[in-house]
N, C-alpha and C positions, 0 to 999 in steps of 0.2 A: 531603368524596370526595377522596381524593391518585388525581389515575388514571397513569395511566407510560406505555411506548413501548412498543406491544404488537411487543412480538421472540418471537418462533415457536423457538429452539432456544438455547442458552445464550447470551443478546443478540443472536443473529445474526439476519436476515431469514430463513434454514431448515438446517436438517442443514447442506447442501452447502459455504454459504458459511464454517459455521460449520468445518468437518473438511475443507475448504480453508486454509484462517485455520492451524486447528491444525499440519496438517503443515507448512508454510510456516517456523509460527515454532519448531516444535520436533526440523527435518532440517538441523545445523547446516549443512553442502554451498548446500545450499538456501538457507535464513539469509539468509547470506552471501552466496553470489551475488546475490539479490532486492535483498536491502539495497542497494548496489554500483551494480547495472543505474538505485536508486530516485537514492542519491546522484547520476549522472552524469548523468541527467533536469533531478533538482533544480539540481547545476553549470552547465551548459549556456543552459540559460534566464538566468542571475545571472550568466554570460559576456555570452551574444549582447545582452544587454535594459542588463547594468551595470544593473545594480540594487543601492543598497549594504547597507551593513554593516546599518544599523538594519531592512528591511529586508524579514523576514524567514516564521514563518507569520501574516499574515494572511489571518482567513478570503477573500478573493478568490482568492488566491495559490493557498488547496487548492482552491481552485472549481476555477478553470484551470488546472489539475498533475490533477488529478484523472482526465477522460479521459484524457487520451495515458498516467497508468499505471494503471490499471483494463485494457486493450489490452494495453497492456504485461506486466501479470501473468497476464494469458487466454493469451496470447501462448505464456509460459514456463511454463507451468502445462499446456497441451497439448504442448508438443514437452518436457516432459518427462514423462507418464502418461500421453497421448493424453487418449482421452474420459473417462476418473473420476479419482479418487483414487486412491494405491496399494491405499484397504480399497473402492473401488469404491464412492462417492460421484460421483455423476451430474456431473461437471461445469456442463453446459447448464442448468444450477439457479439455479450461484452469483451472486450476485451484485459483480460483482469491482467498483461502486464502491466498496462497503463497505470491502471487503479491503484497493484502495487507498488509501478517508481511510486509513484503519488507519495501512500504511504509512509514507504522508508526513505524517502527525504526529511518527510517532520516529524519520524520516527530518531532519525542521525539526528536530528537536533533537541532532541530532548532525552534527548542517551547521553549525549554530549553531556550536558548541566546534571543528568545527574549522576555521570562518571568524570565529571570539572573532584569532589572532593572526594577522591580515589586517589587520582596526580600526584 
């Protein structure tokens, strides 16, 4: 018997999480703005702790950054939209850590490409 992870809406924890991620990823201005904020968060950590070029997206670092990234993404969304997404999904139901995980994984790919010339 094949077991699967129980996800309740299009691969996400719930509809509000999926909807929020959809708005962030498909609205060019929000995508680029939030992506830059995530990259800045990562860059600041690498500078502060003088982490070497080979030490990119380990599971430990993804866990380390998830909490501050989740908080930053939630604050960003609430400053843009208030209590709901533009099509009225309730932000209080969003799994911010799940969204942060997606953004961090993508940002590490970009960060690594940007840093390759520095190594």
